[in-house]
N, C-alpha and C positions, 0 to 999 in steps of 0.2 A: 482468441481466445477461444472456444465453442461451450459453453459451461451449460447448456441448457434452462430450464428454468428454475428456479428456486420459490420455495415458500418463505413466508419473512421467517422464521427461525431457523435457517438453513445457512442466511448470510452471515449471523455470527460465528459460523465456520469458514467462510470468505473469509471477512476481514483478519481472524484469526490467521487462516494464511499468507495474506497481506501482510501484515505486524509480520510475521517469522523469515517472511520475505524479504521485505525492505533493514532487519537485523542481519540479516547474513549480506544483503550488499553493503552494507554498511562496516562489516567485520572484513570482507573484499576490500573496499576503499582502504582501509587501516592497513592491511597487510598489503598492498599495492603500494605503498607511500613508505613503507619501514622494510620491502625487499629487493628494493633497488641497491644496487652496489655502488660503496662508500669511497672505494677506491681506485676506481677508474677519473681519469682525470680530463681532459680538455673541454674543448667546441663543443666533440661529438656527447661528451659525456654531461656537460651542462644541457645540450639542447635532448640530451633521452631522458634526464631529469623531468626537465622541463614538462615533457611531453607526458610523463607516467607522470607528473603532477597534474597535467591538467584531468587525464583520464580518471584518476581518483576523484576527483572533484566534479567529474559528470556522474561517476557513481554513486556518489553522498548525494545529489540533486538527482539522480535515479529514486536512490532510497526513503527522502522526503517525498516525494509525489508520491510512492508505492505506499509510503506510513498516513498522507493525506488521502490517500483510495481508500485505505481501509476504516479511517474517520469519516468518509461519507458513505461506506456501504454500512457501518453502524447507523448513521444519519436515518439512513433509507429504511433501514430496518426498523427503527422506532414508527417513520413516520408509516409505512406499510402496517406495522400492529396498531397504531392509532387507528389508521384508515378503517383496519376488520374490526375493528372493537365498534366502531359507529355504525355502520354498514348491519353488525351484529344488532345495535340499539334499535336502529330502526327495524331490522324484520322482527324484532319482538314486539312492534308496536304498530305493526303491520293489521288492520281491521279493529283493532281497539277506537280508532278512532269514527264519528259519528261521521 
């Protein structure tokens, strides 16, 4: 995914989009679980339900990873903003020391 370069303040938007994506994935996983026909019987139906459950579990895992990515982006933003403040503080002292 090509996203270009972001300023630290813009990372909060990226994190919010990741959170929304994770929420949509969780909804999708829930829908997949309840959308499976319950009237279908037999070995093929059991195999199908197991496969659907596996896919729903995978989607839930993906949602967790996307949510963790959002947390890490927020952490990156905090660190970048902190470092920029430190650089600004150093720039203010340049030329003041003997």
